[in-house]
C-alpha positions in Angstrom: -3.0 -147.1 -92.4 -2.6 -148.6 -95.9 -5.7 -147.9 -98.1 -6.2 -150.6 -100.8 -9.0 -148.8 -102.7 -12.6 -148.0 -102.5 -14.8 -150.8 -101.0 -18.2 -149.1 -101.7 -19.9 -145.8 -102.4 -23.3 -145.1 -100.7 -25.8 -142.7 -102.2 -29.2 -141.6 -101.0 -32.1 -142.1 -103.5 -35.7 -140.9 -103.4 -37.2 -144.1 -104.6 -35.6 -147.5 -104.1 -37.7 -149.1 -106.8 -36.9 -146.5 -109.5 -33.2 -146.6 -108.5 -32.9 -150.4 -108.6 -34.5 -150.3 -112.1 -32.0 -147.7 -113.3 -28.8 -149.3 -111.8 -29.7 -152.9 -112.4 -31.8 -152.9 -115.6 -30.2 -150.0 -117.4 -26.6 -149.9 -116.2 -26.2 -153.6 -115.5 -25.1 -153.6 -111.9 -25.6 -156.8 -110.0 -27.7 -156.9 -106.9 -26.6 -159.0 -103.9 -28.0 -159.8 -100.5 -28.2 -156.9 -98.0 -28.9 -157.6 -94.4 -32.2 -156.4 -92.9 -31.9 -152.7 -91.8 -34.2 -150.0 -90.6 -33.8 -148.1 -93.8 -34.8 -149.6 -97.2 -31.9 -150.0 -99.6 -29.9 -152.2 -101.9 -26.4 -153.4 -102.5 -25.1 -153.6 -106.0 -21.8 -154.9 -107.5 -20.3 -152.6 -110.1 -17.2 -154.4 -111.3 -14.9 -155.1 -108.3 -16.6 -152.4 -106.2 -20.0 -152.0 -104.6 -22.7 -149.3 -104.8 -25.0 -149.1 -101.8 -28.3 -147.2 -102.3 -30.4 -146.0 -99.4 -33.9 -144.8 -99.7 -34.4 -141.3 -98.4 -37.4 -139.7 -100.0 -36.8 -136.2 -98.7 -33.0 -136.2 -99.3 -31.4 -133.2 -100.9 -29.2 -134.3 -103.7 -26.1 -132.4 -104.4 -26.0 -132.5 -108.2 -22.3 -131.6 -108.4 -21.1 -134.3 -106.1 -20.5 -137.6 -108.0 -18.8 -140.9 -108.3 -17.0 -142.0 -111.4 -17.1 -145.3 -113.3 -14.2 -146.6 -115.3 -15.1 -148.3 -118.5 -13.0 -150.0 -121.2 -14.6 -148.0 -124.1 -16.3 -144.6 -123.8 -17.9 -144.9 -127.3 -19.4 -148.3 -126.3 -20.7 -146.8 -123.1 -22.4 -144.0 -125.0 -24.0 -146.5 -127.3 -25.2 -148.5 -124.3 -26.7 -145.4 -122.7 -28.5 -144.3 -125.9 -29.9 -147.8 -126.3 -31.3 -147.7 -122.8 -32.8 -144.2 -123.1 -30.4 -142.5 -120.7 -29.7 -138.9 -121.4 -26.0 -137.9 -121.1 -23.5 -135.1 -121.6 -20.2 -136.0 -123.3 -17.1 -133.9 -122.9 -14.4 -134.5 -125.5 -10.9 -133.9 -124.0 -8.0 -133.1 -126.4 -5.3 -133.1 -123.7 -4.7 -136.9 -123.5 -7.4 -137.6 -121.0 -10.3 -139.9 -121.8 -13.6 -138.4 -122.9 -16.0 -138.1 -120.0 -19.8 -138.8 -119.9 -22.1 -137.4 -117.2 -25.4 -138.9 -116.4 -27.9 -138.6 -113.5 -29.8 -141.4 -111.7 -33.6 -141.0 -111.1 -32.9 -139.0 -107.9 -30.5 -136.7 -109.5 -27.2 -138.2 -108.3 -24.5 -137.4 -110.8 -22.4 -140.2 -112.3 -19.2 -139.7 -114.4 -18.2 -142.3 -116.9 -14.7 -142.3 -118.3 -12.3 -144.6 -120.1 -8.7 -145.4 -119.4 -6.2 -142.6 -120.0 
């Protein structure tokens, strides 16, 4: 088997509406058509990959588990987050790695943001 990369990541969210507002209106992900399913959800493009969100109001969210977004500029990302009222924690790395930013979606899912190394 030859793996070419990640196609999509799926996360459980407590509220589909709150999560769509966060991912689309604050982070800028692009929604696209999702087939009708028994569970409410949304499919979003984040660059070349997809994020699938699935509404699960009683889901237990593991706040240490996360997915990471690669951005061109961490400083620009921090400015964007501040402008959109998103609280974040930034870690400065002095060992050649990019700085890292950590945020949480409205359900508590952890998202890492980092720049190229």
